[in-house]
C-alpha positions as CSV (number, residue, x, y, z in Angstrom):
1,M,139.1,42.3,423.0
2,P,135.5,42.9,424.1
3,A,133.4,45.5,422.3
4,F,132.2,46.9,425.7
5,C,133.9,47.1,429.1
6,P,132.7,44.1,431.1
7,F,132.6,46.3,434.2
8,C,131.1,49.7,433.3
9,G,129.7,48.9,429.8
10,A,131.7,51.7,428.1
11,P,132.5,51.0,424.4
12,I,136.0,49.8,423.8
13,S,138.0,50.4,420.6
14,G,141.4,49.2,421.7
15,G,144.0,49.4,424.5
16,K,144.6,47.5,427.7
17,F,142.3,49.6,429.9
18,C,138.8,50.9,429.7
19,P,138.9,54.6,428.7
20,L,136.0,55.4,431.1
21,C,136.5,53.4,434.4
22,G,140.1,52.4,434.0
23,A,139.4,48.6,434.3
24,S,142.0,46.2,432.9
25,L,140.8,44.5,429.8
26,A,143.5,41.8,429.7
27,G,142.9,38.3,430.9
28,S,139.8,36.9,432.4
29,G,137.9,37.1,435.7
30,E,137.1,40.3,437.6
31,P,138.4,43.4,435.8
32,T,141.0,45.5,437.6
33,Q,141.7,49.2,437.6
34,G,144.5,50.8,435.7
35,D,146.6,50.9,438.8
36,G,146.2,47.1,439.2
37,T,143.8,47.2,442.2
38,Q,140.8,44.9,442.1
39,A,137.5,46.6,440.8
40,T,134.4,45.3,442.5
41,G,130.9,46.6,443.2
42,T,130.5,50.2,442.0
43,P,132.8,51.3,439.1
44,S,136.0,52.6,440.5
45,H,135.6,56.2,439.5
46,L,132.1,56.7,441.1
47,L,131.3,57.7,444.7
48,Q,130.1,54.7,446.6
49,P,126.5,54.5,447.8
50,G,126.5,55.7,451.4
51,T,129.2,58.4,450.8
52,V,128.3,61.5,452.8
53,L,129.3,65.0,451.6
54,Q,129.4,68.1,453.8
55,R,128.0,65.8,456.7
56,R,124.7,66.4,455.0
57,Y,124.2,64.8,451.6
58,E,124.3,61.0,451.3
59,I,125.0,59.5,447.8
60,L,122.4,56.8,446.8
61,E,123.3,56.0,443.2
62,M,124.6,57.4,439.9
63,I,121.9,58.5,437.5
64,G,123.9,60.2,434.7
65,E,127.4,60.7,433.4
66,G,129.0,62.9,430.8
67,G,132.4,63.9,429.7
68,F,132.7,66.5,432.5
69,G,130.5,65.4,435.3
70,I,128.7,62.7,437.1
71,T,125.2,63.1,438.5
72,Y,124.0,61.2,441.5
73,V,120.7,60.9,443.3
74,G,121.1,61.5,447.0
75,V,119.4,62.5,450.2
76,D,119.6,65.9,452.0
77,H,119.5,64.7,455.7
78,V,119.0,68.3,456.9
79,L,115.8,68.9,454.9
80,D,114.9,65.2,454.5
81,L,114.7,65.6,450.7
82,K,115.8,63.6,447.7
83,V,118.3,65.7,445.7
84,A,120.4,65.5,442.5
85,I,124.1,66.0,443.1
86,K,126.4,66.9,440.2
87,E,130.1,66.2,440.7
88,Y,132.8,67.8,438.5
89,F,134.7,64.8,437.1
90,P,136.3,65.3,433.7
91,S,136.7,61.7,432.6
92,T,139.8,62.3,430.4
93,I,142.0,63.7,433.2
94,A,140.3,62.8,436.5
95,L,141.1,59.8,438.6
96,R,139.7,58.3,441.8
97,D,140.3,55.0,443.5
98,T,137.2,54.5,445.7
99,A,138.7,51.5,447.4
100,T,140.9,53.8,449.4
101,S,139.6,57.4,449.0
102,T,136.9,59.7,447.6
103,Q,139.6,62.2,446.6
104,V,139.7,63.3,442.9
105,T,143.2,63.8,441.4
106,S,144.6,64.3,438.0
107,R,145.7,61.3,436.0
108,Y,148.9,63.3,435.5
109,G,149.5,64.0,439.2
110,G,148.2,66.5,441.8
111,T,145.5,68.9,440.6
112,Q,147.0,69.5,437.1
113,G,144.2,70.4,434.7
114,L,141.5,70.3,437.3
115,E,141.4,73.8,438.9
116,Q,140.4,75.8,435.9
117,G,137.6,73.3,435.2
118,I,136.4,73.4,438.8
119,S,136.2,77.2,438.6
120,R,134.0,77.0,435.5
121,F,131.9,74.4,437.2
122,V,131.3,76.7,440.2
123,D,130.3,79.4,437.6
124,E,127.6,77.0,436.4
125,A,126.2,76.9,439.9
126,R,126.2,80.7,440.1
127,T,124.4,80.8,436.7
128,L,121.7,78.4,438.0
129,A,121.3,80.4,441.3
130,R,120.6,83.5,439.3
131,M,117.7,81.7,437.6
132,S,116.3,80.0,440.8
133,K,113.0,81.8,440.7
134,T,112.4,81.0,437.0
135,R,109.9,78.3,436.2
136,H,111.0,75.6,433.8
137,I,114.7,75.9,434.7
138,V,116.2,73.5,437.3
139,H,116.7,75.0,440.7
140,T,120.1,74.8,442.5
141,S,120.3,74.9,446.3
142,N,124.0,74.6,447.1
143,C,127.5,74.4,445.7
144,F,130.6,73.4,447.6
145,R,134.2,72.1,447.1
146,E,135.2,68.7,448.6
147,N,137.3,65.7,447.6
148,G,139.5,67.9,445.4
149,T,136.6,68.8,443.2
150,A,133.2,70.6,443.4
151,Y,129.5,69.7,443.7
152,I,126.2,71.3,442.7
153,V,123.1,70.3,444.6
154,M,119.9,70.6,442.6
155,D,116.2,69.7,442.9
156,Y,115.7,66.0,442.1
157,M,113.1,65.8,439.3
158,E,111.0,62.8,438.7
159,G,110.1,62.2,435.1
160,Q,111.8,61.6,431.7
161,T,113.7,63.6,429.2
162,L,112.4,64.5,425.8
163,K,114.8,62.0,424.4
164,Q,113.3,59.2,426.5
165,L,109.8,60.3,425.6
166,A,110.6,60.2,421.9
167,A,112.0,56.7,422.3
168,A,108.9,55.6,424.1
169,R,106.8,57.0,421.2
170,G,108.7,55.0,418.6
171,G,111.2,57.7,417.8
172,K,108.8,60.6,417.2
173,I,106.6,62.8,419.4
174,P,103.4,64.0,417.7
175,A,103.2,67.8,417.2
176,D,100.0,68.2,419.2
177,E,101.8,66.6,422.2
178,L,105.3,68.1,421.7
179,L,104.6,71.8,421.0
180,P,102.5,72.5,424.2
181,L,105.4,71.0,426.1
182,I,108.0,73.2,424.4
183,E,106.1,76.5,424.4
184,P,106.6,77.3,428.1
185,L,110.4,76.9,427.7
186,L,110.4,79.9,425.3
187,G,109.7,82.3,428.1
188,A,112.2,80.7,430.5
189,I,114.9,80.8,427.9
190,G,114.0,84.4,427.1
191,K,114.5,85.3,430.8
192,L,117.9,83.5,430.7
193,H,118.8,85.7,427.7
194,D,117.5,88.8,429.5
195,K,120.2,88.2,432.2
196,G,122.9,88.1,429.5
197,L,123.3,84.3,429.6
198,I,123.2,81.7,426.9
199,H,122.7,78.0,427.6
200,R,124.6,76.6,424.5
201,D,123.6,73.0,425.0
202,I,119.9,72.7,424.3
203,S,119.0,69.2,423.2
204,P,116.4,66.5,423.9
205,D,118.4,65.0,426.7
206,N,118.7,68.3,428.5
207,I,114.9,68.9,428.7
208,M,113.2,67.0,431.5
209,L,109.4,66.3,431.6
210,T,108.4,66.2,435.2
211,T,105.7,63.9,436.6
212,E,103.5,67.1,436.7
213,G,103.8,67.4,432.9
214,E,106.0,70.4,432.8
215,A,109.2,70.8,430.7
216,C,112.3,71.9,432.6
217,L,115.7,72.9,431.1
218,L,118.7,71.1,432.6
219,D,122.5,71.0,432.5
220,F,124.0,74.5,432.4
221,G,127.6,73.1,432.1
222,C,128.1,75.0,428.9
223,A,126.3,78.2,429.9
224,R,128.3,81.4,429.5
225,E,127.9,85.2,429.6
226,G,126.7,86.3,426.2
227,A,127.5,90.0,426.2
228,G,131.0,91.3,425.6
229,G,132.8,88.0,425.9
230,E,132.2,86.3,422.6
231,Q,135.9,85.7,421.9
232,A,136.3,83.9,425.2
233,L,133.5,81.4,424.6
234,T,134.8,77.9,424.4
235,V,133.7,75.5,421.7
236,M,131.2,73.2,423.5
237,L,128.7,71.6,421.2
238,K,126.6,68.6,420.3
239,Y,127.0,68.3,416.6
240,D,123.3,67.8,415.6
241,F,122.1,70.7,417.7
242,A,124.8,73.3,417.4
243,P,124.7,76.2,414.9
244,I,127.7,77.3,412.9
245,E,128.9,79.9,415.4
246,Q,129.7,77.2,418.0
247,Y,132.0,75.5,415.4
248,T,133.7,78.8,414.7
249,N,133.7,80.0,418.3
250,S,132.5,83.5,417.5
251,G,129.2,85.4,417.2
252,Q,127.3,83.3,419.8
253,G,124.2,84.8,421.4
254,P,120.5,84.2,422.1
255,W,120.2,83.0,418.5
256,T,122.5,80.1,419.4
257,D,119.9,78.8,421.8
258,V,117.1,79.4,419.3
259,Y,118.9,77.1,416.8
260,G,119.4,74.4,419.5
261,L,115.8,74.5,420.5
262,C,114.6,74.4,416.9
263,A,116.9,71.4,416.2
264,T,115.5,69.7,419.3
265,I,111.9,70.2,418.0
266,Y,112.9,68.9,414.6
267,R,114.5,65.8,416.1
268,C,111.5,65.0,418.2
269,L,109.0,65.7,415.4
270,C,110.8,63.9,412.6
271,G,112.7,61.1,414.4
272,V,116.0,62.2,412.6
273,S,118.5,64.9,413.4
274,V,119.1,68.1,411.5
275,P,122.3,67.7,409.4
276,N,125.3,69.3,411.2
277,A,125.8,73.0,410.5
278,P,129.1,72.8,408.4
279,A,127.4,70.2,406.1
280,R,124.4,72.5,405.8
281,L,126.6,75.4,404.8
282,A,128.1,73.3,402.0
283,E,124.7,72.0,400.8
284,D,121.6,72.3,402.9
285,R,119.7,69.0,402.5
286,L,117.4,69.7,405.5
287,R,113.9,68.3,404.7
288,R,110.9,70.1,405.9
289,P,108.9,68.3,408.6
């Protein structure tokens, strides 16, 4: 059994099929999908380059993938602009065979488990639209449903994330370089909070440094209303950057983002992450920078 899928590169811990792309791991030769069809070219769950959405947006290539979505770089043929297109695709339940269709379905048949997530995904687009005039927060220009799922169209930003910058600097970013980059984000996040919103997912890989040298906050997939709905906030967290209220699913607010931003600064300054919040409650071994 390979340690990584020979087709998409996802880590493999066992089983006959890749947990990410569905490729068969048995035998030799070209991997096949979980339904037995041959997998060639682009991994089977991704939109093929050249796919056109809304008769307007052409997919060029995948640039990022997480548990709930896939981000592509594309072209807006109406405005003749390069754009980022985020597709709702929860990898644990979604399925697509690009050999025959661009349609997204549930692994368990029909649209089971998808509709509620699509609604939350559209809420993300609305959140971004409300912040469209705020500098240092990614701008969204469109949101639509197609292929049994939903898409958000955002500005395509040339640059690198804080995580990538830290790696390029040997794991750490000097304070005199890092802090001027972070400072403008404080005002942008404050405006987010003024609108009653919290991001809940601030981390080095969600802060983009543009080619103009500005920091911009990305990925509002976990953003939620912060006022009056604390009990309804789902547990969405990155362990090294989440405060204790995200583990207990109560008491979240602007302070939740402050913790995430401070943990991000610490990681970039020190080259190591803050111990996770439950461990800190038991015994706080956090070392000062």
